[in-house]
C-alpha positions as semicolon CSV with decimal commas, in nm:
position;residue;x (nm);y (nm);z (nm)
1;X;1,084;-0,289;-0,349
2;X;0,812;-0,327;-0,085
3;X;0,502;-0,548;-0,101
4;X;0,189;-0,603;0,103
5;X;-0,182;-0,532;0,129
6;X;-0,286;-0,173;0,055
7;X;-0,644;-0,247;0,160
8;X;-0,844;-0,544;0,282
9;X;-1,217;-0,609;0,287
10;X;-1,280;-0,523;0,653
11;X;-1,451;-0,238;0,835
12;X;-1,160;-0,003;0,901
13;X;-1,096;0,236;1,188
14;X;-1,291;0,510;1,009
15;X;-1,598;0,287;0,984
16;X;-1,561;0,227;0,610
17;X;-1,548;-0,093;0,407
18;X;-1,427;-0,157;0,055
19;X;-1,546;-0,505;-0,045
20;X;-1,322;-0,713;-0,273
21;X;-1,545;-0,637;-0,573
22;X;-1,508;-0,262;-0,508
23;X;-1,132;-0,292;-0,470
24;X;-1,115;-0,489;-0,793
25;X;-1,313;-0,232;-0,997
26;X;-1,110;0,063;-0,862
27;X;-0,780;-0,125;-0,904
28;X;-0,846;-0,212;-1,269
29;X;-0,906;0,153;-1,358
30;X;-0,610;0,275;-1,148
31;X;-0,353;0,030;-1,285
32;X;-0,465;0,092;-1,645
33;X;-0,401;0,465;-1,603
34;X;-0,075;0,642;-1,687
35;X;-0,026;0,732;-1,319
36;X;-0,022;0,429;-1,086
37;X;0,195;0,608;-0,831
38;X;0,297;0,571;-0,471
39;X;0,279;0,890;-0,264
40;X;0,387;0,988;0,085
41;X;0,125;1,024;0,360
42;X;-0,165;1,136;0,137
43;X;0,047;1,429;0,015
44;X;0,133;1,523;-0,342
45;X;0,484;1,379;-0,304
46;X;0,547;1,094;-0,548
47;X;0,789;0,846;-0,394
48;X;0,745;0,544;-0,616
49;X;0,544;0,348;-0,865
50;X;0,332;0,035;-0,861
51;X;0,480;-0,276;-1,020
52;X;0,252;-0,541;-1,165
53;X;0,501;-0,816;-1,083
54;X;0,839;-0,867;-0,919
55;X;1,057;-1,180;-0,893
56;X;1,314;-1,183;-0,613
57;X;1,658;-1,343;-0,632
58;X;1,518;-1,668;-0,488
59;X;1,259;-1,698;-0,764
60;X;0,962;-1,592;-0,550
61;X;0,709;-1,410;-0,769
62;X;0,506;-1,125;-0,620
63;X;0,203;-0,993;-0,813
64;X;-0,001;-0,680;-0,760
65;X;-0,376;-0,725;-0,773
66;X;-0,693;-0,810;-0,587
67;X;-0,739;-1,153;-0,427
68;X;-1,003;-1,288;-0,185
69;X;-0,844;-1,092;0,102
70;X;-0,789;-0,752;-0,058
71;X;-0,559;-0,540;-0,273
72;X;-0,196;-0,658;-0,270
73;X;0,058;-0,410;-0,409
74;X;0,424;-0,428;-0,507
75;X;0,596;-0,090;-0,511
76;X;0,930;0,030;-0,638
77;X;1,031;0,325;-0,423
78;X;1,250;0,606;-0,546
79;X;1,607;0,654;-0,428
80;X;1,681;0,981;-0,606
81;X;1,524;1,230;-0,362
82;X;1,594;1,325;-0,003
83;X;1,232;1,254;0,091
84;X;1,247;0,902;-0,053
85;X;1,582;0,834;0,117
86;X;1,443;0,953;0,452
87;X;1,142;0,723;0,406
88;X;1,373;0,427;0,332
89;X;1,568;0,500;0,650
90;X;1,242;0,503;0,849
91;X;1,129;0,175;0,694
92;X;1,463;0,012;0,776
93;X;1,448;0,142;1,136
94;X;1,105;-0,021;1,166
95;X;1,247;-0,360;1,078
96;X;1,168;-0,337;0,707
97;X;0,797;-0,289;0,759
98;X;0,547;-0,009;0,709
99;X;0,187;0,073;0,628
100;X;0,002;0,140;0,306
101;X;-0,314;0,343;0,263
102;X;-0,527;0,435;-0,035
103;X;-0,588;0,787;-0,158
104;X;-0,909;0,812;-0,355
105;X;-1,261;0,937;-0,381
106;X;-1,615;0,808;-0,403
107;X;-1,844;0,912;-0,688
108;X;-2,154;0,849;-0,475
109;X;-2,252;0,827;-0,112
110;X;-2,173;0,488;0,046
111;X;-2,438;0,247;0,168
112;X;-2,501;0,263;0,543
113;X;-2,477;-0,085;0,698
114;X;-2,467;-0,232;1,047
115;X;-2,250;-0,505;1,197
116;X;-2,399;-0,795;1,395
117;X;-2,326;-0,587;1,708
118;X;-2,527;-0,297;1,569
119;X;-2,228;-0,078;1,488
120;X;-2,274;0,147;1,184
121;X;-2,029;0,140;0,893
122;X;-2,021;0,266;0,537
123;X;-1,987;0,023;0,249
124;X;-1,861;0,143;-0,089
125;X;-2,018;-0,041;-0,382
126;X;-1,832;-0,157;-0,696
127;X;-1,784;0,118;-0,953
128;X;-1,828;0,400;-0,700
129;X;-1,465;0,443;-0,592
130;X;-1,159;0,568;-0,776
131;X;-0,801;0,546;-0,653
132;X;-0,573;0,848;-0,690
133;X;-0,264;0,681;-0,548
134;X;-0,139;0,421;-0,307
135;X;0,025;0,601;-0,017
136;X;0,286;0,511;0,245
137;X;0,274;0,648;0,597
138;X;0,554;0,871;0,720
139;X;0,755;0,746;1,018
140;X;0,550;0,437;1,092
141;X;0,217;0,612;1,060
142;X;-0,052;0,355;0,997
143;X;-0,361;0,402;0,784
144;X;-0,723;0,338;0,874
145;X;-0,697;-0,030;0,774
146;X;-0,480;-0,214;1,031
147;X;-0,419;-0,497;0,782
148;X;-0,271;-0,264;0,517
149;X;0,093;-0,344;0,587
150;X;0,398;-0,402;0,369
151;X;0,750;-0,535;0,409
152;X;1,071;-0,492;0,213
153;X;1,123;-0,762;-0,048
154;X;1,436;-0,600;-0,197
155;X;1,662;-0,352;-0,022
156;X;1,751;-0,024;-0,187
157;X;2,119;-0,118;-0,179
158;X;2,283;-0,447;-0,085
159;X;2,398;-0,449;0,274
160;X;2,775;-0,421;0,275
161;X;2,971;-0,664;0,486
162;X;3,230;-0,519;0,718
163;X;3,571;-0,674;0,708
164;X;3,720;-0,709;1,054
165;X;4,094;-0,714;1,084
166;X;4,255;-0,888;1,377
167;X;4,584;-0,735;1,491
């Protein structure tokens, strides 16, 4: 199980912004569908599913949804394919962390806006965006939104303790 922000309401590295209201509208439609899946690196490789809620062994409750910062997602990753197992190994090598991204499309052209410094960006309005999947980068690959990061909240398998024998 991994959890973190899949998108936040900032201008990303591609000069695009999904405000909280836009994330909320797209999320509601996505999570109500029959296919709220997690894919690998914007490819058609399903490697998990979105969970609405997860409670860890300490009683901490994690909930998927949109808050004032962005879209927070809990994902249960597969362990029954070689691709998923390779991804788990990569996540563990990276200290239990990785990056989310969103795969989707816009129904209309975004609004052109400018920052206070005069830099152009594109703002997607509520109801104009649909999510196809939440995606995880391969091998530490980060998405366009530098805040879209996750961490492991439950390991695939418990870590086994080695028994040392003294002779």
